[in-house]
C-alpha positions in Angstrom: 157.6 51.5 19.5 153.8 51.6 19.6 152.3 52.9 16.4 148.6 52.4 17.2 146.4 51.9 20.2 143.7 49.3 20.8 140.7 50.9 22.4 139.0 48.0 24.4 135.7 49.8 25.1 133.3 47.9 27.3 134.5 44.5 28.4 132.4 41.3 28.5 129.6 42.7 26.4 129.5 40.0 23.7 125.9 39.0 24.6 124.6 42.5 25.1 126.5 44.5 22.5 123.4 44.8 20.2 121.4 46.4 23.1 124.3 48.7 24.0 124.7 49.7 20.3 121.0 50.5 20.0 120.8 52.5 23.3 123.9 54.6 22.5 122.7 55.1 18.9 119.3 56.3 20.2 120.9 58.7 22.7 123.2 60.1 19.9 120.2 60.7 17.6 118.3 62.3 20.5 121.3 64.5 21.3 121.7 65.7 17.7 118.0 66.3 17.1 117.3 68.2 20.3 120.4 70.3 20.2 119.9 71.2 16.6 116.3 72.0 17.4 117.4 74.6 20.1 119.9 76.2 17.7 117.2 76.4 15.0 114.6 77.9 17.3 117.0 80.5 18.7 118.1 81.4 15.2 114.6 81.6 13.7 112.5 83.3 16.4 113.2 86.8 17.5 111.7 86.5 21.0 114.4 83.9 21.7 117.2 86.4 20.9 117.8 87.1 24.6 121.3 86.5 26.0 120.3 83.4 27.8 119.2 81.7 24.6 122.2 83.0 22.7 124.5 81.2 25.2 122.2 78.2 25.2 122.6 77.8 21.4 126.4 77.8 21.9 126.0 75.2 24.6 124.0 73.1 22.3 126.6 73.3 19.5 129.3 72.4 22.0 127.3 69.3 23.1 127.0 68.3 19.4 130.7 68.6 19.1 131.4 66.5 22.2 128.9 63.7 21.2 130.1 63.6 17.6 133.7 63.3 18.8 133.0 60.2 20.9 129.8 58.4 20.0 130.3 57.4 16.4 133.7 55.9 17.2 132.3 54.2 20.3 129.5 52.6 18.3 132.2 51.1 16.0 134.1 49.9 19.1 131.0 48.2 20.5 130.3 46.3 17.2 133.9 45.2 16.8 134.4 44.6 20.5 137.5 46.8 20.3 139.1 49.0 17.7 142.6 50.0 16.6 143.4 53.7 16.2 146.5 55.6 15.3 148.3 57.8 17.7 147.4 61.0 15.8 143.8 60.1 15.6 143.7 59.3 19.3 145.3 62.6 20.2 142.9 64.5 17.9 139.9 62.9 19.6 141.3 63.8 23.0 141.9 67.4 21.9 138.3 67.9 20.8 137.0 66.2 24.0 139.2 68.6 26.1 138.1 71.6 24.0 134.4 70.9 24.4 134.8 70.2 28.1 136.7 73.4 28.8 134.3 75.4 26.6 131.3 74.0 28.5 132.9 75.1 31.9 133.2 78.6 30.6 129.8 78.8 28.9 128.1 77.6 32.1 130.0 80.3 34.0 128.9 83.0 31.5 125.3 81.8 31.8 125.5 82.0 35.6 126.7 85.6 35.2 123.8 86.3 32.9 121.3 84.9 35.4 122.9 86.9 38.2 122.5 90.2 36.3 118.9 89.3 35.3 117.8 88.7 38.9 120.1 90.8 41.0 120.4 93.8 38.7 117.3 93.7 36.4 117.2 97.5 35.7 120.7 97.5 34.2 120.5 94.0 32.7 119.7 95.0 29.1 122.3 97.8 29.0 125.1 95.6 30.5 124.3 92.3 28.7 124.1 93.6 25.1 124.9 91.8 21.9 128.5 92.9 21.8 129.2 91.6 25.3 127.4 88.3 24.5 129.5 87.7 21.4 132.7 88.7 23.3 131.9 86.3 26.2 131.0 83.4 23.8 134.2 84.1 21.8 136.3 84.1 24.9 134.8 80.7 26.0 135.6 79.1 22.6 139.1 80.7 22.6 139.9 79.4 26.1 138.7 75.9 25.0 141.0 76.0 22.0 144.0 77.4 23.9 143.9 75.4 27.1 143.5 72.1 25.2 146.6 72.6 23.2 149.4 72.1 25.8 148.5 68.4 26.4 148.6 67.7 22.7 152.0 69.3 22.2 153.3 67.2 25.1 151.7 64.0 24.0 153.3 64.4 20.5 156.7 64.4 22.1 156.1 61.3 24.3 157.1 57.7 23.3 154.9 54.7 23.7 156.8 51.4 23.8 154.9 49.0 26.1 151.3 47.8 26.1 149.0 49.6 23.7 145.5 48.7 25.2 143.3 51.6 26.3 140.8 50.3 28.9 138.3 52.9 28.0 135.8 53.7 25.2 137.6 56.9 24.1 141.1 58.4 24.3 141.4 60.1 27.6 144.5 61.6 29.2 145.0 59.2 32.2 144.8 56.0 30.1 147.3 57.6 27.6 149.7 58.6 30.3 149.6 55.1 31.8 150.8 53.7 28.5 153.7 56.1 28.0 157.4 55.2 28.5 158.3 58.9 28.9 158.3 61.1 31.9 154.7 62.3 32.4 155.4 64.9 35.1 154.9 67.7 32.7 151.5 66.5 31.6 150.5 66.0 35.2 151.6 69.6 36.0 149.7 71.0 33.1 146.5 69.1 34.3 146.8 70.6 37.7 147.5 74.1 36.4 144.6 73.9 33.8 142.1 72.6 36.4 142.4 75.9 38.3 141.2 78.3 35.6 138.7 76.1 33.8 137.4 73.9 36.6 137.8 75.3 40.2 137.6 79.1 39.5 134.4 78.8 37.3 132.9 76.5 40.0 133.7 79.1 42.7 132.3 81.9 40.5 129.1 80.0 39.8 128.7 79.2 43.5 129.1 82.8 44.4 126.6 84.0 41.8 124.0 81.5 42.9 124.5 82.5 46.6 123.7 86.1 45.6 120.8 84.9 43.4 119.2 82.9 46.2 119.6 85.8 48.6 117.9 88.1 46.1 115.1 85.7 45.5 114.5 85.4 49.3 114.1 89.2 49.5 111.2 89.1 47.0 108.0 89.7 49.0 105.5 87.5 47.1 105.8 83.7 46.6 104.7 84.1 42.9 107.6 86.5 42.4 110.1 84.2 44.1 108.8 81.2 42.0 109.1 83.2 38.8 112.6 84.4 39.6 113.8 80.9 40.5 112.3 79.4 37.4 114.5 81.6 35.2 117.7 80.0 36.6 116.6 76.6 37.9 117.3 74.9 34.5 120.9 76.3 34.4 121.4 75.2 38.0 120.4 71.6 37.2 122.8 71.5 34.2 125.6 72.9 36.4 125.0 70.3 39.1 124.9 67.4 36.6 128.0 68.5 34.6 130.3 69.4 37.5 129.1 66.5 39.6 130.0 63.9 36.9 133.2 65.5 35.7 134.6 66.0 39.3 133.6 62.5 40.3 135.2 61.1 37.1 138.6 62.6 37.9 138.5 61.9 41.6 137.9 58.2 41.1 141.1 56.2 40.4 141.2 54.9 36.8 142.5 51.4 37.6 141.6 48.1 39.2 138.1 47.8 40.6 137.4 51.5 40.0 137.8 51.2 36.2 134.3 50.0 35.5 132.9 52.8 37.8 134.9 55.4 35.9 133.5 54.2 32.6 130.0 54.5 34.0 130.6 58.1 35.2 132.3 58.9 31.8 129.1 57.8 30.1 127.2 60.2 32.2 129.6 63.1 31.4 130.1 62.5 27.6 126.8 60.9 26.5 124.0 61.5 28.9 124.8 65.2 29.8 124.8 66.4 26.1 121.5 64.6 25.7 119.9 65.9 28.9 121.0 69.5 28.6 118.4 70.5 25.9 115.7 68.4 27.5 116.2 70.1 30.9 116.1 73.6 29.3 113.1 72.8 27.0 111.0 70.9 29.6 111.5 73.5 32.4 111.3 76.7 30.2 107.8 77.8 29.3 109.0 80.1 26.5 110.9 77.3 24.7 108.0 75.0 25.2 105.6 77.5 23.6 108.0 78.1 20.7 108.3 74.3 20.1 104.5 74.0 20.1 104.3 77.0 17.7 106.9 75.4 15.4 105.1 72.0 15.4 101.7 73.8 14.7 103.1 75.8 11.8 104.7 72.7 10.3 101.4 70.8 10.4 99.7 73.8 8.8 102.1 73.8 6.0 101.6 70.1 5.4 97.8 70.6 5.3 98.2 73.3 2.6 100.6 71.1 0.6 
């Protein structure tokens, strides 16, 4: 019986592991600093108390959770060129990865609904999207992440592993774990299919529907300046949605074996490491209000240092 797994990480990186370690460490520091900055700005400045920024702070916290679940362990794997991990630790990592992935799907869906109300129904926006509804929608997103990630963990705990114990990945993912099991995996596969409908396909269809209505509403605006202003309020969210759904769907459509294994690892890097790092950069660089708040924050910090 297998009592621990060996996570192989990235193969044939003996000569480049120092470079890989530095790049991933730099991306992790950037992810933490930029996402914490957004949470701090939304909490500290009243003019960023709008629903869009409220949900953005939750998205930033979720990205911190995803990165912290994967990257520190991955850095250790790169330095050691592989790492042993217990079954319970591996299952725990997979649970938090699933939780954050599902939560991000729902948060992006809620944010698309917020943009839909702001552009397609601006007169009733403030009365519909009040603080109570924001807290309720954010709570539902986190609750769905916690609930939908549990069935796989319960099923994995009941499975036996008696063959090879090498995970050809840099974190504990479902498909590599199922390939190592000696038990019947049909229940896990069924849960994967059933879970993908409410947290992947339905949110994607809902987001697509809201953006079709948003684009139609923007095209009805008579002035080009008005169209540009309306589109700028949702362009950042649209970019994040395209990056997130593009990488996660491609990751699970590509076979996780043979010649496709290296490609899946590359796509997984985009989904688990690059996306949490790019999300705050996309929002801050394309949002004038956040950029002005950052400049004000930096200016006030310099002023305090001068007085000290």
